[in-house]
N, C-alpha and C positions, 0 to 999 in steps of 0.2 A: 504494500500500500504506500509506504514512504517513497518508493521508487516512482510511482505514478504521480505523486504530488510534486516531486522534483521536476518532472517533465511537463507540468502544467495540466495534468489530467485530473485535477481535483473535481470530484463529482458531487459536491455538496450543493443542495438546492437553495440554501439560505444565503442571501447576500445582504449585509447590513446596509441601512440607508445612508446616503451621502448627504452632507450638509449643503443646503442651498445657499446661494450668495445673499449676503445681508445688505448689499448696496445695489443701486440701479446699475445694470450693466451698460446700457446705452441711453444715457440721459438726454432729453431734448430740452429746448428752451421753454416749453410750456408744461413741464412735468410737475409743476406745483411748488410747494415750499412757501416761504414768507412772501415772495413776490407774485403769487398767483393772482390772477384777476377773478372777479366775481362771475359766477356762472348764472344762467337763467333760471336755476331751480328755486330761487327766492320767490318767484311768482306763484308758487304753489301754496304759499302760506295762507291759511284761512283768515287770519286777522286782516290781511290786506284786502282780500276779496270776500269779506264776510257776508255779502248779499247772496253768495252761492250757498252758504251754510244753512240758510233758512228754507231753501226750496228742497222738496224731496227729489230723489234721483229718478223716480218713475212718474213724474208729473205728466208726461206726454204719452203714457200708455193708453191704448184704446180700450182694452178689456182688462179690468183688474180682477184678480182672483179673490174670491170671498173666503176661502179656507185653503190651507196648505195641501199639497199633494199627498195622497195616502200611499206610502211606500209599500205597504203590505199588499195593496191592490195591484200595483205594478209588478211586484215579485211574482204573484200567482198568475198574472197575465203572461209574463215571460215563461214561467214554467209550463203553462198551458200551450203556448205557441211552440215551445221546444218539444212537448209531447206530440202535438199534431204533426210537426215537421218530421219527427222520428218515425211516426206511424206511416206517413206518406212516403218517406224514404224506403221503409221496409216493404211497402206494397208495390212500389214502382221501381 
């Protein structure tokens, strides 16, 4: 076995992780830091556009649901369709 290791034929599967670089490899002029300019993400703040916070998101919906969907009903509908499809596959 020692003879194989000396030839470079070590067959171990585990390779320890290598350390990643801790500095930017290819820095650019816009990479940030103290001199970075302000991005446009500040427009998303609700305090600036608080008139949007008062309106519901679904105000333009034509048909509103009166009660939530029943997941149990959809589950058995899917089970039934799977059964019908399996039966038809078996017959034809």
